[in-house]
C-alpha positions as CSV (number, residue, x, y, z in Angstrom):
1,M,101.8,137.7,118.6
2,F,99.7,134.7,119.9
3,D,101.5,131.4,121.1
4,A,98.8,129.1,120.3
5,A,99.4,125.6,122.3
6,P,99.0,123.0,119.9
7,Q,95.3,121.1,120.4
8,L,95.2,117.8,121.6
9,E,93.3,115.1,120.0
10,V,90.5,114.0,122.0
11,F,90.2,110.5,119.8
12,P,93.7,108.7,119.1
13,R,94.0,108.2,115.2
14,D,97.3,106.3,115.8
15,L,98.0,103.9,118.8
16,E,101.0,101.4,119.4
17,M,101.1,99.1,122.1
18,R,103.5,96.4,123.7
19,R,103.5,93.2,125.3
20,V,107.1,92.2,126.8
21,D,107.5,89.3,129.2
22,P,111.1,87.9,129.3
23,D,109.8,84.4,131.3
24,R,107.7,83.6,128.3
25,N,110.1,85.0,125.8
26,M,107.1,87.3,124.5
27,K,108.0,90.4,122.9
28,R,104.8,91.7,120.5
29,F,103.6,94.8,119.2
30,Y,100.0,95.7,118.1
31,R,99.9,99.1,116.1
32,M,96.5,100.5,115.0
33,T,96.0,103.7,112.6
34,V,92.9,105.3,111.2
35,Q,93.1,106.7,107.7
36,R,90.4,108.4,105.4
37,D,90.1,106.7,102.1
38,L,89.3,108.1,98.7
39,F,85.4,106.9,98.7
40,G,84.4,109.1,101.9
41,G,85.0,106.5,104.6
42,S,88.0,105.5,106.8
43,S,90.0,102.5,107.3
44,L,91.5,101.2,110.4
45,I,94.9,99.4,109.7
46,R,95.8,97.0,112.2
47,E,99.7,95.6,112.5
48,W,101.0,92.9,114.8
49,G,103.6,90.7,115.5
50,R,106.9,89.9,117.5
51,I,109.1,93.1,117.9
52,G,111.7,93.4,115.5
53,T,109.8,91.7,112.7
54,R,107.4,93.0,110.0
55,G,104.5,91.4,111.5
56,Q,101.1,91.1,109.9
57,T,98.5,93.6,108.6
58,L,94.8,93.8,108.3
59,I,92.8,96.7,107.0
60,E,89.0,97.1,108.2
61,H,87.1,99.4,106.4
62,H,84.6,101.8,107.9
63,P,81.7,104.0,106.5
64,D,83.1,107.1,108.3
65,E,86.0,108.1,110.9
66,G,83.9,108.0,113.9
67,Q,83.2,104.2,113.6
68,A,86.9,103.6,112.6
69,I,87.8,105.4,115.9
70,N,85.3,103.3,118.0
71,S,86.9,100.2,116.8
72,L,90.2,101.3,117.3
73,L,89.2,102.1,121.1
74,K,87.3,98.8,121.3
75,L,90.5,96.9,120.2
76,A,92.6,99.0,122.5
77,R,90.5,98.1,125.6
78,T,90.7,94.4,124.6
79,K,94.7,94.5,124.2
80,Q,95.0,96.2,127.6
81,N,92.9,93.3,129.3
82,R,95.4,91.0,127.8
83,G,98.6,92.7,129.0
84,Y,99.5,95.2,126.3
85,G,100.8,98.6,127.5
86,G,101.5,101.9,125.7
């Protein structure tokens, strides 16, 4: 009947960025994901490291999903200023 187009997300919940500079032997990734928790809040899960490795993980707890997404967007701006791209 109706072909409903998929709705685009206004605010990202998942983001992966990379920074590659062969002259400096730099191959890094930075991944962020917002997930709801069992207690009504949300968590921002941050993973980073060298591409091809497991990297490190940090979990930030936030009282609601909006604050977790705001934190994700702020970190994304910071990483873009440091040379990371989507």
